[in-house]
C-alpha positions as CSV (number, residue, x, y, z in Angstrom):
1,M,19.2,-14.2,17.5
2,A,21.7,-13.3,14.9
3,V,23.0,-9.5,14.9
4,Q,24.8,-7.9,12.5
5,L,26.2,-4.4,12.9
6,T,26.5,-2.1,9.8
7,D,27.7,1.3,9.6
8,R,24.2,2.5,9.7
9,G,22.8,0.7,12.6
10,A,21.9,-2.9,13.7
11,I,20.2,-5.8,11.7
12,R,18.6,-8.7,14.0
13,R,17.0,-11.9,12.8
14,H,14.9,-13.7,15.0
15,E,13.3,-17.1,14.5
16,G,9.8,-17.3,17.0
17,P,7.1,-20.2,17.5
18,G,5.0,-21.2,14.9
19,G,7.7,-20.8,12.0
20,W,7.8,-16.5,12.5
21,N,10.8,-14.8,10.9
22,V,11.4,-11.6,12.0
23,T,14.3,-9.5,10.6
24,L,14.5,-6.0,12.4
25,V,16.8,-2.9,11.5
26,E,17.5,-0.1,13.7
27,C,19.4,3.2,13.0
28,P,19.9,6.3,15.3
29,D,16.6,7.7,16.3
30,G,14.8,4.3,16.2
31,L,13.7,1.5,18.2
32,A,13.0,-2.0,17.3
33,N,12.4,-4.8,19.3
34,V,11.4,-8.5,19.2
35,S,10.5,-10.8,22.1
36,T,8.8,-14.1,22.6
37,S,6.8,-14.8,25.7
38,H,4.4,-17.9,26.1
39,G,4.8,-18.8,22.4
40,V,4.0,-15.5,21.2
41,T,6.4,-13.2,19.3
42,R,5.9,-9.8,19.8
43,V,7.5,-6.8,17.3
44,F,7.8,-3.1,18.4
45,V,9.1,-0.5,16.0
46,A,9.2,3.5,16.6
47,D,11.1,6.7,16.7
48,L,12.6,7.9,19.5
49,P,11.1,10.5,21.0
50,V,12.7,14.0,20.9
51,A,14.5,15.0,24.1
52,G,12.8,16.8,26.4
53,S,9.3,16.1,24.6
54,T,6.1,15.7,26.4
55,E,4.5,14.1,23.3
56,S,3.9,10.0,23.5
57,S,6.2,8.0,21.1
58,A,4.4,6.8,18.0
59,Y,4.7,2.9,17.3
60,A,3.6,0.1,15.3
61,A,3.5,-3.6,16.8
62,T,2.5,-7.0,16.0
63,A,1.9,-10.0,18.4
64,C,2.3,-13.3,16.3
65,T,0.8,-16.4,17.6
66,P,2.1,-20.1,17.1
67,D,-0.9,-20.8,14.8
68,G,-0.4,-17.9,12.2
69,E,-2.4,-15.3,13.7
70,A,-1.0,-11.7,14.3
71,L,-2.6,-8.9,16.1
72,V,-1.5,-5.5,14.5
73,L,-1.7,-2.0,15.8
74,S,-0.4,1.2,15.0
75,R,-0.5,4.4,17.4
76,E,0.2,7.5,16.3
77,A,2.4,6.0,13.7
78,A,2.1,4.8,10.2
79,P,0.2,1.3,9.8
80,A,2.3,-1.9,8.7
81,L,1.8,-3.0,5.0
82,L,0.6,-6.6,4.6
83,V,2.4,-7.4,1.2
84,T,1.1,-10.4,-0.6
85,A,2.3,-11.6,-4.3
86,Q,-1.3,-9.5,-5.5
87,G,-0.3,-6.6,-3.8
88,L,-0.1,-4.6,-0.6
89,R,-2.5,-2.9,2.0
90,R,-2.4,-1.2,5.3
91,A,-3.0,-3.4,8.1
92,P,-4.6,-2.2,10.2
93,E,-6.9,-0.8,7.5
94,V,-8.1,1.8,10.0
95,P,-5.4,4.2,11.5
96,G,-4.9,3.9,15.2
97,S,-7.1,0.6,15.2
98,D,-6.3,-3.2,15.7
99,E,-6.4,-5.6,13.2
100,W,-6.3,-9.7,13.4
101,L,-4.6,-11.2,10.2
102,H,-3.9,-14.5,9.3
103,L,-0.4,-14.7,7.8
104,G,0.3,-17.4,5.2
105,P,4.0,-18.6,4.1
106,D,3.6,-16.5,0.9
107,E,2.7,-13.2,2.7
108,A,4.6,-10.6,4.7
109,L,4.2,-7.8,7.3
110,L,6.5,-4.7,6.5
111,L,6.4,-2.2,9.7
112,L,8.3,1.2,9.5
113,S,8.7,3.8,11.9
114,S,7.4,7.1,11.0
115,A,10.8,8.6,10.1
116,V,11.0,6.5,7.0
117,F,7.7,7.4,5.4
118,E,8.2,11.2,6.4
119,E,11.8,11.3,4.7
120,M,11.1,8.9,1.8
121,P,7.6,8.8,0.4
122,Q,7.9,8.7,-2.9
123,V,10.9,6.1,-2.9
124,L,9.1,3.9,-0.7
125,A,6.1,4.1,-2.9
126,H,8.0,3.5,-5.6
127,V,9.7,0.3,-4.3
128,L,6.5,-1.1,-2.5
129,H,4.1,-0.8,-5.7
130,G,6.7,-2.2,-8.2
131,H,6.7,-5.9,-8.0
132,P,5.5,-7.2,-4.5
133,D,6.5,-10.7,-5.5
134,E,9.9,-9.7,-5.9
135,L,9.8,-7.8,-2.2
136,L,8.4,-11.3,-1.0
137,A,11.4,-13.3,-2.6
138,A,14.0,-10.8,-1.6
139,D,16.5,-11.0,1.5
140,P,14.5,-9.0,4.1
141,G,17.7,-7.6,5.7
142,T,19.3,-6.6,2.3
143,F,15.5,-4.7,1.7
144,L,15.6,-3.2,5.2
145,T,19.0,-2.3,4.9
146,D,18.2,-0.5,1.2
147,I,15.8,1.8,2.7
148,F,18.0,2.4,5.6
149,E,20.7,3.4,3.6
150,Q,18.6,6.3,2.4
151,T,17.0,7.9,5.7
152,G,19.7,7.0,8.0
153,S,17.6,6.9,10.8
154,G,14.4,5.1,12.3
155,A,13.6,1.5,12.7
156,G,11.6,-1.4,10.6
157,A,11.0,-4.7,10.6
158,M,9.9,-7.7,8.0
159,I,7.8,-10.8,9.5
160,S,6.9,-13.3,7.5
161,R,6.2,-17.2,8.5
162,R,7.3,-20.6,7.0
163,A,5.1,-23.2,5.7
164,A,4.1,-25.4,8.4
165,T,5.7,-28.2,7.0
166,E,9.3,-26.8,7.4
167,Y,9.0,-26.3,11.3
168,Q,6.7,-28.8,12.3
169,R,8.5,-32.0,11.2
170,G,8.1,-34.4,14.3
171,P,10.9,-36.9,15.4
172,A,12.2,-39.5,12.7
């Protein structure tokens, strides 16, 4: 895992089994984690609970399998956004539920903590609804850093998958 520290927080990049690429940004008051176990890459994004709070933490999470399937869930948090060249949609579509997706190499999942949606909904909507194909082509670290430069808190992750031919090469 590659880690880069900025004045706003940490940027981490992780490559998981099945060609998964995960870029995380974690700023103050945010929590982002990626781990791999038994071939499944798990990603978790949340805002840290307020000190002394008895409320459970709101979070979004994804479990990515080596065959390209991703289980996406959100609990009391904003859903993930499935980004394709044709546009974007919430995932899971029903808040508080789970959804299985098959992610192709031309798609990405964007998980952002609630702080981002609360602090800058207009800016985020403008960026995401503009040109999703540009978002897919952009460097995930740069895109996430640009968002968190404006909020200064929270966490986020961009999850994408390389084409099978890029990671399933056999011995020569």
